[in-house]
N, C-alpha and C positions, 0 to 999 in steps of 0.2 A: 157171564160164566165162561163163555167161549173166548172172550177177549183175555181173561185172566190166564186161561190155559195156554193161549198162543204166546203170551209174554213169558210164561214159565218155560216153555220149550225153547224159545230164543235165548234165554239166559243160560240154560243148561248147555246148549250147543256152543255158545261163545266161550263159556268157561272151559269146556273140553278142548276147544281149539287153542286157547291161550296156554293151557297146561301142556298140550302136545308141543307147541312151538318152544316153550321154555325148556322142555325136556331135550329137544333136539339141540338147542344152543348149548345146554350144559354138557351134552354128550360130545359136541364138536370141540370143546375147549380141552387142550392137552396140557398136561402138567409140564412145566419147564424144569429140566433137570440140569444141575450145575455139576461141572467136573470137580470132584472132590480129591483128585490125586495131588500129592504133595510135590511131584517132580515137574509140574507144569510151570514154564517160564513165560511171563508176559512178553509179547512182541514189542520191540522198541526200534526206533529209527534215529540214526545219528544225523545231525545237521550237515556235517561235512560230506557224508555219502550222498545226501540229497542234492547238495550243490554240485557234486561231480556228475550226477545223473543229468542235472539241468544243462550242463555244458556239452553233453553228448547230443549229436544230431539225431541219433536213433530215438531219443526220448523227447524230441522237440515236436510237439503237435500243433504248433501255431501255424496258421496258413498265411503266407506272405501274399500280398496283393501284387499281381503281375502287371507291370507297366506295359501298356499297349504301344507297340512300335509304330513308326510312321507308315511302314509297309502294310501293317494290319489295318490301320486307319484308312489308308488309300483303298485297299480291297473292300472294306466295309462300305466306304463311300460309293465305290463303283457298283457294288451289288445293290445298294439302296436305290441308285439311279435306275438300274436295270429293272428292279422290282416295281418302281414307280411307273416306268414306261409300260411294263407288262400289265399291271393292274389297270392302267388307263385304257389300254387297247382291248384287253380280253376280260377284265373284271377279275372275279375270283376263280376262274377256270384254272385247274392244275394240269399241266402237261405231263404225260407219262410216256414210258417206253423210249424209243429212239429220239422222238421229238423233245421229250423232257431232258434227256442226256445232252442233246445238241444245245438246247437253250441254257442249260447250266454251264456249258463249256464256253458260251459266248463271252462272258466277262474275262475269262482267262485268255481267250483269243485276242480280245481288245488290249489287255495288258501286254501280251507278247508283241502285238503290232506296234504299240507305243515304244516299247524297248527297242525293237528292230529299227523303228524310225529314228530314234535318238542316236543309235549306233551308226546308222547310215549317214545322218547329218554330220556327226562328228568326223567320220572318215572323209566325207565329201567336202566339208568346209574347214577342215583342220588347217590353220594357217602355218603350222610348223612343218607341214609336208613340203610346201613350196620353198620354205626357208632352208630346209634340209637339202633339197635338190639343188638350190642355188649354191650352198656351201660345198656340196659335192663337186659341182662344176668348177668352182674356184680351186678346190684342192687338186683336181685333175690338171687345171691350167698351171698351177704352181709346181706341181710335180713335173710337168713337161719342161717348164723353165729351168728347174733344177737339173733335170736330165741333160738339157742342152749345155748349161754352163759347166757341168762336171764331166760330161762324157762325149759330147759331140764335137766335130770339126766345124767350128763356127765360121771360119773363113770360107770353107767349101759351101756352107749353107747360104752365105751372103752371095757368092757367085751364082748359085742356083736360083736364088730369088731374083737377082738382076737379070739373068737369062730369061726368066718367065715374065719380066716386066712388072713384078710385084715390088715396087720401091718401098711401100709401107713395111712389108715383111723384112726387107733388107735393113731398114732403119732399126727395126726391133732386134735383129741379129747383131747389128753393130753395138747397140746398147748392152746386150747381154755379153758381148765380147769385152766391153769396158768393165763390166761387173766382174768378169772372170779375172781380168788383169789386176784389178784392185784387190781381189781376194788372194790371188797368187803372190802378190807383192806385200801382203799383210797390211794394206791400208784399211780394209774393212773385214769384218767377220761375217761371211755370208751365211744367212739363215733363211729358210723358206718363209718364215712368218714375218720377216722384216719388210719395211716399205723402203721406197727409194729415198724418202726424206730421212729415214733412219741411217742409211748409208752416207748421206750427205753430212750428217752430224758427226759421223765417225772419222771423216777425213780431216785431219788437223792442218794440212798445208793449204793455204789459201790459193796457191798457184795451181793446185789440183781441184779444190772444191769449187772454185768459180766456173771453170769450163765444164765441170761435171754437172753443176746446177743448171747451166745453160742447156746442155744436151738432155738433161732430165726433163726440162720443160718442153723441149722439142719432141722428145720421145712420147711424153704424155699427150701432147697435142696431136701428133700424127697417129699413134697406135690406139690409145684409149679414146681420143676424140674422134677417131675414124675420119680424119681429114686426109684428102689426097695430097700428093706431093709430085711436082714435075721434075724433070731431069736436072734443071739448073739448081733447083732447091736441094735436090738430093746430092748433087755434086758438092755444094757448099757444106752440107751436113757431113758428108763422107770425109772431107778434108779436116773438119773439126774433130771427128771421131779418131782419125789416124794421128792427128797432132796430140790429142790427149793420151792416146795409147803410147806414143813415143815418150811423152813426159813421164808417164807412170813407170816405164821401164828404164828411165834415165838413171844412171848411178847417183846423180846428185840428190835424188829423193829417197835413197836407201837409208 
């Protein structure tokens, strides 16, 4: 009898619970109301307008993959090396405060040091620096030669060099005197960039080109070859220079 009574009570309680739950669900459901107005227009989209929006950057929500530069790769590589060394020495200990700031700055200091070293090596070992200096010296020398030919009293310079016993310099002045005579008599067109071989090719008369070629070899041997010359050799060279100077000014070559 007691068992039947217990089963009856459980049935009543479960039925009441199910009824209450069903009532709550029914109360929570709201009625869907449709707009019954006649002036409502459905929303439409034109395909052309959509295409115009797609072409505008403001409506482009695609994310482009950024290509990592070599500089970023180099910094990551350097930081990874530093982290490996740090973990090897200190494990998982994390530095903080001033020590942490200093340790984080070390990779940047290393990069700065490498850049400074490259700049220093470029300045120190730049081969163009010496070449530029050499060209500058040559320009100064040529400018001096042009100044002597166009503006200086070469005969007076020859006498001054002989008085000092500098026969090599006297030979140089004699050669520049010949160049000036050839220029003034329009046998050559004197230019700073030309060589003595260029002047030799410009002389059409063989009676002038042959002795000029001989004196050119002598000048190159004594001046550029830095060979000394004695008094007898200088006297012979002086006679040849004066003979050629007289031939250049001779009316028969005008």
